[in-house]
Backbone as CSV, one residue per row, in Angstrom:
resi,resn,N_x,N_y,N_z,CA_x,CA_y,CA_z,C_x,C_y,C_z
1,MET,-5.910,-8.883,11.375,-4.924,-9.883,11.042,-3.602,-9.411,11.630
2,THR,-2.881,-10.268,12.208,-1.646,-9.926,12.841,-0.564,-9.934,11.800
3,ARG,0.539,-9.251,12.173,1.683,-9.172,11.292,2.272,-10.546,11.006
4,ASN,2.228,-11.435,11.962,2.769,-12.821,11.796,2.072,-13.550,10.694
5,ARG,0.852,-13.171,10.350,0.117,-13.890,9.323,0.778,-13.701,7.954
6,ALA,1.543,-12.606,7.799,2.214,-12.380,6.499,3.323,-13.377,6.260
7,GLN,3.760,-14.104,7.317,4.828,-15.059,7.154,4.289,-16.497,7.205
8,ASP,2.969,-16.654,7.405,2.359,-17.985,7.516,2.285,-18.636,6.151
9,LEU,2.864,-19.827,6.080,2.868,-20.563,4.804,1.679,-21.477,4.609
10,ASP,0.852,-21.617,5.671,-0.317,-22.553,5.620,-1.607,-21.771,5.519
11,VAL,-1.673,-20.986,4.453,-2.955,-20.151,4.274,-3.256,-20.204,2.760
12,CYS,-4.478,-19.809,2.416,-4.826,-19.739,1.024,-4.211,-18.507,0.425
13,GLY,-4.151,-18.449,-0.885,-3.502,-17.372,-1.587,-4.126,-15.982,-1.322
14,VAL,-5.367,-15.920,-1.214,-6.068,-14.650,-0.930,-5.626,-14.099,0.456
15,THR,-5.565,-15.004,1.415,-5.150,-14.645,2.784,-3.717,-14.162,2.775
16,ALA,-2.873,-14.831,1.989,-1.461,-14.463,1.881,-1.290,-13.086,1.276
17,ALA,-2.137,-12.754,0.291,-2.064,-11.465,-0.375,-2.635,-10.376,0.626
18,ILE,-3.737,-10.663,1.246,-4.310,-9.642,2.166,-3.413,-9.429,3.348
19,ALA,-2.627,-10.383,3.794,-1.776,-10.245,4.918,-0.709,-9.161,4.705
20,VAL,-0.285,-8.952,3.447,0.815,-7.987,3.202,0.231,-6.627,2.863
21,ILE,-1.111,-6.468,2.691,-1.692,-5.184,2.448,-2.643,-4.828,3.568
22,ASP,-2.689,-5.616,4.609,-3.576,-5.371,5.703,-3.175,-4.001,6.402
23,GLY,-4.132,-3.251,6.750,-3.899,-1.995,7.426,-4.574,-0.846,6.693
24,LYS,-4.631,0.279,7.273,-5.332,1.414,6.715,-4.604,2.070,5.576
25,TRP,-3.310,2.029,5.483,-2.541,2.846,4.563,-1.882,2.157,3.437
26,LYS,-1.667,0.827,3.583,-0.789,0.135,2.592,-1.339,0.174,1.165
27,THR,-2.625,-0.049,0.992,-3.133,-0.034,-0.373,-3.005,1.411,-1.005
28,THR,-3.229,2.390,-0.199,-3.069,3.792,-0.687,-1.607,4.065,-0.993
29,LEU,-0.656,3.546,-0.220,0.751,3.723,-0.449,1.145,3.034,-1.783
30,LEU,0.599,1.834,-1.978,0.839,1.137,-3.289,0.372,1.994,-4.417
31,TRP,-0.797,2.520,-4.296,-1.393,3.362,-5.321,-0.534,4.601,-5.614
32,LEU,-0.087,5.241,-4.589,0.736,6.463,-4.727,2.101,6.103,-5.347
33,LEU,2.660,4.945,-4.980,3.992,4.614,-5.470,3.948,4.082,-6.952
34,GLU,2.731,3.809,-7.458,2.598,3.411,-8.848,3.109,4.468,-9.794
35,SER,2.994,5.733,-9.353,3.377,6.887,-10.202,4.910,7.128,-10.212
36,GLY,5.628,6.368,-9.418,7.082,6.535,-9.360,7.617,6.727,-8.002
37,PRO,8.948,6.815,-7.863,9.578,6.936,-6.543,9.042,8.162,-5.851
38,GLN,8.954,8.034,-4.528,8.472,9.111,-3.653,9.341,9.198,-2.438
39,ARG,9.481,10.413,-1.976,10.167,10.593,-0.643,9.081,10.493,0.424
40,PRO,9.517,10.098,1.625,8.541,9.930,2.742,7.711,11.223,3.001
41,GLY,8.372,12.326,2.909,7.677,13.620,3.174,6.577,13.870,2.120
42,GLU,6.891,13.472,0.890,5.871,13.613,-0.173,4.652,12.775,0.117
43,LEU,4.903,11.574,0.558,3.838,10.614,0.882,2.946,11.153,2.032
44,ARG,3.620,11.696,3.032,2.886,12.239,4.163,2.037,13.447,3.800
45,ARG,2.557,14.288,2.953,1.779,15.484,2.475,0.569,15.019,1.706
46,ARG,0.646,13.940,0.973,-0.480,13.461,0.173,-1.492,12.683,0.960
47,LEU,-1.114,12.343,2.200,-2.002,11.513,3.047,-2.204,12.173,4.420
48,PRO,-3.051,13.225,4.426,-3.311,13.876,5.727,-3.820,12.853,6.735
49,GLY,-3.386,12.939,7.925,-3.813,12.025,8.971,-2.869,10.872,9.153
50,LEU,-1.921,10.693,8.267,-0.936,9.625,8.405,0.306,10.177,9.153
51,SER,0.570,9.581,10.330,1.712,10.063,11.129,2.997,9.509,10.537
52,GLU,4.069,10.159,10.896,5.378,9.763,10.451,5.707,8.366,10.959
53,LYS,5.337,8.070,12.181,5.616,6.810,12.794,4.884,5.676,11.999
54,VAL,3.582,5.865,11.751,2.776,4.867,11.026,3.297,4.696,9.579
55,LEU,3.672,5.772,8.934,4.241,5.738,7.571,5.492,4.939,7.556
56,THR,6.398,5.201,8.487,7.654,4.480,8.551,7.416,2.965,8.808
57,GLN,6.550,2.656,9.686,6.213,1.277,10.019,5.645,0.592,8.786
58,ALA,4.695,1.194,8.105,4.051,0.582,6.922,5.103,0.393,5.797
59,LEU,5.941,1.364,5.556,6.952,1.259,4.518,7.997,0.147,4.834
60,ARG,8.301,0.104,6.128,9.309,-0.996,6.506,8.671,-2.418,6.337
61,GLU,7.434,-2.549,6.718,6.753,-3.777,6.518,6.620,-4.134,5.034
62,MET,6.300,-3.165,4.254,6.207,-3.353,2.769,7.555,-3.684,2.161
63,GLU,8.630,-3.108,2.739,9.971,-3.434,2.251,10.297,-4.850,2.659
64,THR,9.995,-5.273,3.872,10.204,-6.635,4.320,9.496,-7.614,3.457
65,ASP,8.302,-7.276,3.072,7.457,-8.162,2.251,7.842,-8.142,0.757
66,GLY,8.825,-7.330,0.404,9.270,-7.300,-0.957,8.483,-6.410,-1.932
67,LEU,7.634,-5.566,-1.356,6.774,-4.765,-2.195,7.404,-3.390,-2.610
68,VAL,8.182,-2.867,-1.702,8.845,-1.552,-2.028,10.342,-1.693,-1.854
69,HIS,11.021,-0.803,-2.558,12.480,-0.670,-2.488,12.826,0.666,-1.826
70,ARG,13.696,0.634,-0.877,14.157,1.863,-0.204,15.549,2.208,-0.702
71,GLU,15.685,3.390,-1.186,16.933,3.839,-1.707,17.359,5.093,-1.008
72,VAL,18.561,5.079,-0.401,19.052,6.248,0.367,20.202,6.825,-0.477
73,HIS,20.045,8.149,-0.748,21.073,8.855,-1.477,21.982,9.491,-0.465
74,ASP,23.287,9.247,-0.605,24.279,9.683,0.371,24.650,11.129,0.165
75,THR,23.699,12.027,0.417,23.950,13.442,0.344,23.598,14.046,1.686
76,LEU,23.963,15.273,1.887,23.591,15.951,3.081,22.520,16.971,2.808
77,PRO,21.389,16.904,3.377,20.902,15.858,4.262,20.605,14.589,3.421
78,LEU,20.540,13.460,4.092,20.284,12.176,3.384,18.887,12.270,2.754
79,LYS,18.773,11.740,1.546,17.467,11.669,0.821,17.103,10.224,0.663
80,THR,15.911,9.892,1.100,15.413,8.550,0.946,14.211,8.541,-0.015
81,PHE,14.284,7.565,-0.914,13.181,7.376,-1.882,12.633,5.992,-1.769
82,TYR,11.318,5.869,-1.909,10.671,4.553,-1.959,10.055,4.377,-3.333
83,SER,10.142,3.143,-3.807,9.543,2.822,-5.145,9.044,1.378,-5.068
84,LEU,8.109,1.076,-5.977,7.603,-0.299,-6.022,8.664,-1.194,-6.662
85,THR,8.724,-2.393,-6.121,9.572,-3.453,-6.744,8.707,-4.103,-7.783
86,PRO,9.319,-4.872,-8.666,8.482,-5.610,-9.674,7.403,-6.497,-8.934
87,PHE,7.723,-7.049,-7.808,6.748,-7.868,-7.034,5.649,-6.951,-6.496
88,GLY,5.957,-5.755,-6.078,4.933,-4.787,-5.569,4.077,-4.320,-6.756
89,ARG,4.687,-4.145,-7.912,3.922,-3.727,-9.096,2.938,-4.828,-9.551
90,ASP,3.399,-6.102,-9.437,2.540,-7.241,-9.711,1.306,-7.235,-8.783
91,LEU,1.552,-6.966,-7.507,0.427,-6.900,-6.546,-0.469,-5.741,-6.885
92,SER,0.096,-4.620,-7.208,-0.755,-3.461,-7.531,-1.598,-3.764,-8.734
93,GLU,-1.129,-4.397,-9.744,-1.873,-4.761,-10.938,-2.942,-5.767,-10.628
94,ALA,-2.622,-6.723,-9.712,-3.576,-7.757,-9.348,-4.728,-7.154,-8.536
95,LEU,-4.504,-6.059,-7.883,-5.565,-5.378,-7.075,-6.463,-4.525,-7.992
96,GLY,-6.070,-4.325,-9.242,-6.942,-3.550,-10.177,-8.373,-4.012,-10.252
97,PRO,-8.650,-5.320,-10.494,-10.016,-5.779,-10.508,-10.721,-5.614,-9.168
98,VAL,-10.009,-5.755,-8.048,-10.617,-5.535,-6.772,-11.048,-4.084,-6.616
99,SER,-10.170,-3.192,-7.112,-10.500,-1.787,-7.086,-11.746,-1.478,-7.918
100,ASP,-11.818,-2.112,-9.124,-12.982,-1.918,-9.992,-14.236,-2.371,-9.253
101,TRP,-14.149,-3.553,-8.605,-15.295,-4.044,-7.854,-15.670,-3.046,-6.751
102,GLY,-14.713,-2.497,-6.067,-14.983,-1.510,-4.979,-15.690,-0.315,-5.533
103,HIS,-15.296,0.196,-6.698,-15.950,1.372,-7.255,-17.432,0.978,-7.661
104,ARG,-17.637,-0.188,-8.169,-19.010,-0.595,-8.507,-19.845,-0.697,-7.230
105,ARG,-19.257,-1.195,-6.137,-19.979,-1.240,-4.876,-20.336,0.123,-4.384
106,LEU,-19.374,1.037,-4.420,-19.638,2.435,-4.018,-20.756,3.062,-4.838
107,GLN,-20.731,2.799,-6.138,-21.779,3.307,-6.994,-23.166,2.763,-6.597
108,LYS,-23.147,1.453,-6.327,-24.382,0.791,-5.907,-24.960,1.389,-4.596
109,LEU,-24.015,1.674,-3.671,-24.496,2.323,-2.389,-24.966,3.719,-2.645
110,THR,-24.324,4.427,-3.531,-24.789,5.822,-3.856,-26.148,5.781,-4.498
111,ASP,-26.334,4.844,-5.438,-27.671,4.701,-6.117,-28.738,4.329,-5.140
112,ALA,-28.441,3.409,-4.210,-29.411,3.013,-3.234,-29.793,4.176,-2.326
113,LYS,-28.835,4.938,-1.940,-29.044,6.088,-1.064,-29.920,7.166,-1.765
114,ALA,-29.597,7.368,-3.083,-30.418,8.324,-3.855,-31.845,7.864,-4.061
115,ALA,-32.046,6.569,-4.133,-33.388,6.014,-4.395,-34.211,6.083,-3.134
116,SER,-33.589,6.185,-1.973,-34.400,6.145,-0.720,-34.830,7.510,-0.291
C-alpha cells in the first residue's frame, strides 16, 4: 500500500485504518508507546533491526496521521519524546481484537505443527 493511500478519502474504513499502520514497524511502535512517552533511542534499543532512518520516517508518518505527538524539550542536548495522541490510543485499542485474533491464529499454527 502506498503512502498516498493514507490520504485517500474514497476507501472503506478498514483500508483507511490499515493505510496508517501499514509497514513493518508501526504496529509495534504503537504497542511500545502504549506504556508511555519514549525517546527515539529507547525505541531503537527495544527494536533490534530497526534503523534510525526507518524509525524517524515511521514516527514522522505517524505524527502526520495524528497517531503520535512529538515533544522536544529545549535542553542541551535536545531531548525528544514521542507519545500516543488520544487518536493513536483509540487506534491501539481498536487493534486489540485483531491482536487477539492473531494470537489465536498463531496458536492454531503451533497446534497444527505439533500434530504433524
